[in-house]
C-alpha positions in Angstrom: 205.0 125.4 64.7 204.1 129.0 65.1 200.8 130.4 63.8 200.1 134.0 62.8 196.8 135.8 62.9 195.8 138.5 60.4 192.5 140.3 61.0 190.9 142.0 57.9 187.8 143.9 57.4 185.1 141.9 55.6 183.9 143.8 52.5 181.2 141.2 51.5 178.6 140.6 54.3 174.9 140.4 54.7 172.5 142.4 56.9 171.9 140.7 60.2 168.2 141.6 59.6 168.2 138.7 57.2 168.7 136.3 60.1 166.1 134.8 62.3 165.7 137.7 64.8 163.6 138.0 67.9 162.6 141.6 67.3 161.0 143.5 64.5 162.9 146.7 63.6 160.7 149.5 62.2 162.3 152.7 60.8 161.3 156.0 59.2 163.9 157.8 57.2 163.8 159.9 54.0 167.2 158.9 52.7 168.0 155.4 54.1 166.3 152.1 54.0 166.7 150.8 57.6 165.6 147.8 59.6 162.9 145.3 58.7 160.0 147.6 57.8 159.7 151.1 56.5 155.9 151.8 56.9 154.0 154.5 54.9 151.9 155.3 57.9 153.2 157.5 60.7 154.8 156.0 63.8 151.7 156.9 65.8 149.5 155.1 63.3 151.8 152.1 63.2 151.7 151.8 67.0 147.9 152.2 67.0 147.6 149.3 64.6 149.7 147.1 66.9 147.2 147.5 69.6 144.1 147.7 67.4 142.7 144.4 68.7 142.2 145.9 72.1 139.9 148.7 70.8 136.3 148.5 69.8 135.6 149.4 66.2 134.3 152.8 67.2 137.2 153.5 69.5 139.7 152.5 66.8 138.1 154.7 64.1 138.2 157.7 66.4 141.8 156.9 67.6 142.9 156.6 64.0 141.6 160.1 63.2 143.6 161.5 66.1 146.7 159.5 65.1 146.4 160.8 61.5 145.9 164.5 62.4 147.0 165.3 65.9 149.6 162.8 67.2 147.1 160.6 69.0 146.2 163.4 71.5 143.7 162.0 74.0 144.4 158.4 72.8 148.1 158.6 73.3 148.1 157.6 76.9 145.8 154.6 76.2 147.9 153.4 73.3 151.1 153.7 75.3 149.6 151.7 78.1 148.4 149.0 75.8 151.8 148.8 74.1 153.5 148.4 77.5 151.1 145.7 78.5 151.4 143.7 75.3 154.8 144.5 73.7 158.4 145.0 74.7 159.6 148.0 72.7 162.8 150.0 72.6 163.4 153.2 70.7 166.0 153.4 67.9 168.2 156.5 67.5 170.3 157.3 64.5 173.4 159.5 64.3 174.1 160.7 60.8 177.5 162.4 60.3 180.1 161.1 57.9 178.3 157.7 58.1 175.5 156.4 60.2 175.3 154.6 63.5 172.4 153.4 65.6 171.6 152.6 69.3 168.7 152.4 71.7 169.9 155.1 74.2 170.4 158.2 72.0 173.3 160.4 71.1 174.5 163.6 72.7 174.4 165.6 69.4 170.9 167.1 68.9 171.6 168.3 65.4 172.7 165.2 63.6 170.7 162.6 65.6 167.2 161.7 66.6 164.8 158.8 67.0 164.3 157.0 63.7 162.0 154.1 64.8 161.7 151.3 67.3 162.3 147.6 67.7 159.7 145.4 69.4 158.4 141.9 70.1 155.0 140.9 71.4 154.9 139.5 74.9 152.6 136.7 73.6 155.4 135.6 71.3 158.0 135.8 74.0 155.9 133.6 76.4 155.5 131.1 73.6 159.2 131.1 72.7 160.4 130.6 76.3 157.4 128.7 77.6 156.7 131.3 80.2 153.3 131.7 81.9 154.0 135.2 83.0 156.6 137.9 82.3 158.4 139.1 85.4 160.5 142.3 85.6 163.7 140.2 85.3 162.4 138.4 82.3 161.4 141.6 80.6 164.9 143.0 81.2 166.3 139.8 79.6 164.3 140.3 76.5 165.2 143.9 76.3 168.9 142.9 76.5 168.3 140.6 73.5 166.7 143.4 71.5 169.7 145.7 72.4 172.1 143.0 71.2 170.2 142.9 67.9 170.6 146.6 67.5 174.3 146.4 68.4 174.8 143.8 65.7 172.8 145.9 63.2 175.0 148.9 64.1 178.1 146.9 63.4 176.6 146.2 59.9 175.8 149.9 59.3 179.3 151.0 60.3 181.1 148.2 58.5 182.4 146.6 61.7 182.5 143.1 60.2 185.7 141.1 60.0 187.5 138.0 59.0 190.7 136.2 60.0 193.5 134.5 58.2 195.8 132.1 60.0 199.1 131.2 58.5 202.1 129.0 59.5 205.8 129.8 59.5 205.9 128.9 55.8 203.2 131.6 55.1 200.7 129.0 54.1 197.1 129.6 55.0 195.9 126.9 57.4 192.6 128.4 58.4 190.4 131.4 57.5 186.9 132.5 58.3 184.8 135.7 57.6 181.6 137.4 58.7 182.3 138.3 62.3 180.4 141.2 63.6 182.8 143.0 65.9 186.6 142.9 65.7 187.0 141.6 69.2 184.7 138.6 68.4 186.8 137.9 65.3 190.1 138.0 67.2 188.7 135.8 70.0 187.6 133.1 67.5 190.9 133.2 65.7 192.8 132.8 69.0 190.7 129.8 69.9 191.5 128.2 66.5 195.2 128.8 67.0 195.0 127.2 70.4 193.2 124.2 68.9 195.9 123.9 66.2 198.7 124.1 68.7 197.2 121.5 70.9 196.5 119.3 67.9 200.0 119.5 66.4 201.9 119.7 69.7 
């Protein structure tokens, strides 16, 4: 028996941000609703709120004033240091030209691209999830790779890079099908594994 694989683009799929993700994706855009959160406050104010527990009330009030009117100014360095100590955070860049695409490294075109937000997870949550007492450089890099993978999957959603396979036999009967694969290569790999299983099963 010979099996035939047909790969088709999935036109009915959900956002991967509906899944149980490690990171929180925060975005600011005038025309698109992106990520998990679209705050009304500025990115500087949002980041300040993330580390607000590490300020005294008086410091926070003064820092909020700077965040609201002058891009954090003198408080910027302290906020960035606290963010680095307590969170793992990566920037999100959007390229908008005949469709949108997103990554964490940026795009070469300065006119149609720019930073649109960030994705982050608290170090405290990471330690609880993996039962770590401390976060080494290697462990931080591991978490950063997880966040990058989440952004890659979300980009596949944004660009419609979601697929399904249909497996038929020599009689053109459908023997197996499955949908919702983010990335065409992933879909083909899974289909090939199914065909291998069918061939072994049926001799």
